[in-house]
C-alpha positions as CSV (number, residue, x, y, z in Angstrom):
1,M,58.1,53.0,-101.3
2,K,58.1,49.1,-101.3
3,W,61.5,48.1,-101.0
4,Q,62.4,45.7,-98.5
5,G,63.5,42.2,-99.8
6,R,64.2,43.6,-103.2
7,R,67.3,43.7,-105.6
8,Q,70.1,46.3,-104.4
9,S,72.8,47.8,-106.5
10,D,76.4,46.9,-105.9
11,N,77.2,50.2,-107.5
12,V,77.1,52.0,-104.0
13,E,80.2,53.3,-102.2
14,D,79.4,53.7,-98.6
15,R,82.0,55.9,-97.2
16,R,80.0,57.0,-94.0
17,G,82.3,55.0,-91.8
18,I,85.1,57.4,-92.8
19,S,85.7,61.1,-91.9
20,G,88.0,63.9,-93.0
21,G,89.5,63.8,-96.3
22,G,92.3,65.9,-97.3
23,K,91.7,69.7,-98.8
24,T,88.3,71.1,-97.7
25,L,86.8,73.0,-100.4
26,I,83.4,73.7,-98.8
27,G,83.2,74.7,-95.1
28,G,80.3,75.1,-92.8
29,G,78.9,78.3,-91.4
30,V,78.1,81.1,-94.0
31,I,79.6,79.8,-96.9
32,G,78.2,76.3,-96.4
33,I,74.7,77.6,-96.1
34,I,74.9,80.0,-99.1
35,I,76.5,77.0,-101.3
36,L,73.5,74.7,-99.8
37,L,70.9,77.4,-100.6
38,L,72.3,78.0,-104.2
39,N,73.2,74.5,-105.3
40,V,70.6,72.4,-103.4
41,F,70.0,69.3,-105.9
42,G,72.8,71.2,-107.5
43,G,72.9,69.1,-110.8
44,E,76.8,69.0,-111.5
45,T,77.2,70.8,-108.4
46,G,80.7,69.2,-107.7
47,Q,82.1,71.1,-110.6
48,T,80.7,74.4,-110.0
49,V,81.3,74.4,-106.2
50,G,84.7,72.9,-106.5
51,S,85.8,75.5,-108.9
52,V,84.4,78.4,-106.8
53,L,85.8,77.5,-103.5
54,Q,89.4,76.1,-104.7
55,Q,89.8,80.0,-105.0
56,M,88.2,80.9,-101.7
57,Q,89.8,78.3,-99.5
58,G,93.1,77.3,-101.0
59,G,94.6,75.9,-97.9
60,Q,95.7,72.2,-97.4
61,Q,94.3,70.3,-94.5
62,T,95.8,67.4,-92.9
63,Q,94.1,64.4,-93.7
64,T,92.3,62.3,-91.3
65,E,90.4,59.1,-91.0
66,A,88.4,57.9,-88.2
67,A,86.0,55.1,-87.7
68,A,82.2,55.9,-87.5
69,P,80.1,52.8,-86.8
70,L,76.9,52.9,-88.7
71,S,73.6,52.8,-86.7
72,K,70.9,50.1,-87.6
73,E,69.0,53.0,-89.0
74,D,72.2,54.1,-91.1
75,Q,72.5,50.5,-92.3
76,E,68.9,50.4,-93.4
77,M,68.9,53.7,-95.0
78,G,71.9,52.4,-97.1
79,E,69.8,49.5,-98.2
80,F,67.1,51.6,-99.3
81,V,69.5,53.8,-101.3
82,K,70.9,50.6,-103.1
83,V,67.3,49.2,-103.8
84,V,66.4,53.0,-105.4
85,L,69.6,52.7,-107.4
86,A,68.8,49.3,-108.5
87,D,65.5,50.4,-109.6
88,N,67.1,53.2,-111.8
89,E,69.6,50.7,-113.4
90,D,66.8,48.3,-114.4
91,I,64.7,51.1,-115.8
92,W,67.1,53.2,-117.5
93,S,68.8,50.1,-119.0
94,K,65.5,49.0,-120.6
95,I,64.5,52.7,-121.8
96,F,68.2,53.1,-123.3
97,E,67.9,49.6,-124.9
98,E,64.4,50.4,-126.4
99,H,66.1,53.6,-128.0
100,G,69.1,51.6,-129.6
101,M,71.7,53.0,-126.8
102,V,73.4,51.2,-124.0
103,Y,73.1,52.6,-120.4
104,E,76.2,53.2,-118.5
105,K,75.6,52.6,-114.6
106,P,76.9,55.2,-112.5
107,K,78.1,54.7,-108.9
108,L,76.4,56.5,-106.1
109,V,78.6,57.5,-103.1
110,L,77.4,57.9,-99.6
111,F,79.4,60.1,-97.3
112,R,79.4,62.2,-94.1
113,G,81.1,65.5,-93.8
114,S,83.1,66.0,-96.8
115,V,84.3,64.0,-99.9
116,Q,87.0,64.4,-102.5
117,T,85.6,63.9,-106.2
118,A,87.1,64.2,-109.7
119,C,85.1,67.6,-109.7
120,G,87.0,69.1,-106.5
121,G,86.3,68.7,-102.9
122,A,82.6,69.1,-101.4
123,S,81.1,69.0,-98.0
124,S,77.6,67.9,-96.8
125,A,76.7,71.7,-97.1
126,S,76.7,71.5,-100.9
127,G,73.6,69.1,-101.0
128,P,73.5,66.0,-103.1
129,F,75.3,66.3,-106.5
130,Y,76.5,64.5,-109.7
131,C,80.1,64.9,-110.8
132,P,80.4,64.3,-114.5
133,G,84.3,64.0,-114.1
134,D,84.0,60.6,-112.3
135,R,80.2,60.0,-113.4
136,K,79.2,59.5,-109.7
137,V,76.4,60.7,-107.6
138,Y,77.4,62.0,-104.2
139,M,74.9,62.2,-101.2
140,D,75.1,62.8,-97.5
141,L,71.8,61.5,-96.4
142,G,71.7,64.1,-93.5
143,F,70.6,66.6,-96.0
144,F,66.9,65.0,-95.9
145,E,66.6,66.2,-92.3
146,E,67.5,69.8,-93.4
147,L,64.9,69.6,-96.2
148,K,62.2,68.9,-93.7
149,T,63.3,71.3,-91.0
150,K,64.9,74.2,-93.1
151,F,62.8,73.9,-96.4
152,G,59.4,72.6,-95.1
153,A,59.3,69.4,-97.2
154,K,57.3,66.6,-95.8
155,G,60.3,64.1,-96.0
156,G,59.7,60.4,-96.2
157,D,61.6,57.9,-98.3
158,F,60.4,59.0,-101.4
159,A,61.9,62.2,-101.3
160,I,65.2,60.6,-101.0
161,A,64.2,58.6,-104.0
162,Y,63.4,61.6,-105.9
163,V,66.6,63.3,-105.3
164,I,68.6,60.1,-106.3
165,S,66.6,59.8,-109.4
166,H,67.0,63.5,-110.3
167,E,70.8,63.2,-109.9
168,I,70.7,60.0,-112.1
169,G,68.8,62.4,-114.6
170,H,72.1,64.4,-114.8
171,H,74.0,61.2,-115.5
172,I,71.5,60.4,-118.2
173,Q,72.2,64.1,-119.7
174,T,75.8,63.4,-119.6
175,L,75.4,60.2,-121.6
176,M,73.1,61.7,-124.2
177,G,75.4,64.7,-124.6
178,T,72.9,67.3,-123.6
179,S,75.1,68.4,-120.5
180,D,78.0,69.3,-122.8
181,K,75.6,70.8,-125.5
182,M,74.2,73.0,-122.8
183,R,77.7,74.2,-121.7
184,Q,78.6,75.1,-125.3
185,E,75.5,77.0,-125.9
186,Q,76.0,79.0,-122.6
187,S,79.6,80.2,-123.9
188,G,79.2,84.0,-125.0
189,K,75.7,84.3,-123.3
190,S,74.8,86.9,-120.9
191,E,74.3,85.6,-117.2
192,A,70.4,85.7,-117.6
193,Q,70.5,83.7,-120.8
194,A,73.1,81.2,-119.4
195,N,71.0,80.7,-116.2
196,K,67.9,79.9,-118.5
197,L,69.9,77.0,-119.9
198,S,70.6,75.8,-116.5
199,V,67.2,75.8,-115.5
200,A,66.2,73.9,-118.5
201,L,68.8,71.3,-117.7
202,E,67.6,71.0,-114.0
203,L,64.1,70.7,-115.1
204,Q,64.8,68.0,-117.3
205,A,66.5,66.1,-114.7
206,D,63.2,66.3,-112.6
207,F,61.4,65.2,-115.7
208,Y,63.6,62.3,-116.0
209,A,62.9,61.6,-112.3
210,G,59.3,61.3,-113.0
211,V,60.0,59.0,-115.9
212,W,61.5,56.7,-113.6
213,A,58.7,56.9,-111.0
214,H,56.3,56.1,-113.9
215,Y,58.0,52.8,-114.6
216,N,58.2,52.1,-111.1
217,K,54.5,52.6,-110.0
218,E,54.3,49.0,-108.9
219,N,56.6,49.6,-106.0
220,L,55.0,52.9,-104.8
221,D,53.2,53.4,-101.6
222,V,50.1,55.9,-101.1
223,G,51.6,59.2,-100.7
224,D,55.0,58.8,-102.4
225,I,54.3,61.2,-105.3
226,D,53.1,63.8,-102.7
227,E,56.5,63.3,-100.8
228,A,58.2,63.8,-104.3
229,L,56.2,67.0,-105.0
230,S,56.7,68.4,-101.5
231,A,60.4,68.0,-102.1
232,A,60.5,69.7,-105.5
233,N,58.4,72.4,-104.1
234,A,60.5,73.3,-101.4
235,V,63.8,73.6,-103.5
236,G,62.3,76.0,-106.0
237,D,64.7,79.0,-106.7
238,D,61.6,81.2,-105.8
239,A,61.2,79.3,-102.5
240,I,64.8,79.2,-101.7
241,Q,65.3,83.0,-102.5
242,S,62.1,83.9,-100.3
243,K,63.5,82.3,-97.3
244,M,67.1,83.3,-97.8
245,Q,66.6,87.2,-98.8
246,G,63.0,88.0,-98.7
247,H,62.7,88.6,-102.3
248,V,63.0,86.7,-105.6
249,V,65.3,87.8,-108.6
250,P,64.0,85.5,-111.6
251,D,67.0,86.3,-113.9
252,S,69.4,84.6,-111.0
253,F,67.2,81.4,-111.1
254,T,69.5,78.4,-112.0
255,H,67.1,75.3,-111.2
256,G,63.4,76.7,-111.8
257,T,60.4,77.8,-109.7
258,S,58.8,75.4,-107.4
259,E,55.8,75.5,-109.7
260,Q,58.3,74.4,-112.8
261,R,60.0,71.7,-110.5
262,M,56.6,70.1,-109.7
263,Y,55.2,70.4,-113.4
264,W,58.3,68.6,-115.0
265,F,58.3,65.8,-112.6
266,K,54.7,65.4,-112.8
267,K,55.0,65.4,-116.7
268,G,57.8,62.7,-116.6
269,F,55.6,60.7,-114.4
270,N,52.3,60.8,-116.3
271,T,53.9,60.4,-119.8
272,G,56.9,58.0,-119.1
273,D,58.2,59.2,-122.4
274,I,61.5,60.7,-122.6
275,K,60.7,62.4,-125.8
276,E,58.3,64.7,-123.9
277,G,61.3,66.4,-121.7
278,T,61.5,69.2,-124.0
279,T,62.5,71.6,-121.4
280,F,65.1,73.4,-123.6
281,E,62.5,74.3,-126.4
282,E,59.9,75.5,-123.7
283,I,62.4,77.5,-121.3
284,R,64.3,79.8,-123.9
């Protein structure tokens, strides 16, 4: 992606120079790996993970802060993230304006290790997530190395851009009331039915990521879309379950299959029309 020398958003909170942080709700080891596998790209993961692990890990740990200087590579990656967020701000502000709405710009928090959010505490093991409680995207960039080494994705900077734009998609769903409506519809449903609604929400976020890429074509390099599709393929529920347990359980899917995730990203990229994000109608 062509990003050097372009506008950077000032809505990024870089907390990578601080480690530690009060109550730890998500640990490493088995729990961390399970959370990562089940919640990768987690949508509104912070809310889910926080509520579950507060019950599992109620202990209070001593809060510590330690300086962790950023390398040149870290600093460059932070600048890249700021450009991607700026592109999302510009594109979604324009789309919202065209539809008679006002786009509220979210903040993006970069962290290492663990972080406290309005949705609870989280660690790097939770993967990137959006918290509707404070309307922020949280991300430990170390996740993307895991995406390559453990999930077989190609990697590349546009895989990061795709993930950021997917999480911004959840912010858009919050602004448009889609997330609240989905949670209301989940009430009283069976687990399988509720999971289908969750899948629809996640696939729509993939679609919105594709819409963003559609309007950012002038800044794309050859191979960028392939990097995004490789990431989407790697984190499909079926791919994750196959790696984790050797078989798949479709009724337990919460994010969609690899094929679905790639399809909806491509649909957003090809159409650029937010009205085409009809995942709820098609997934039911």
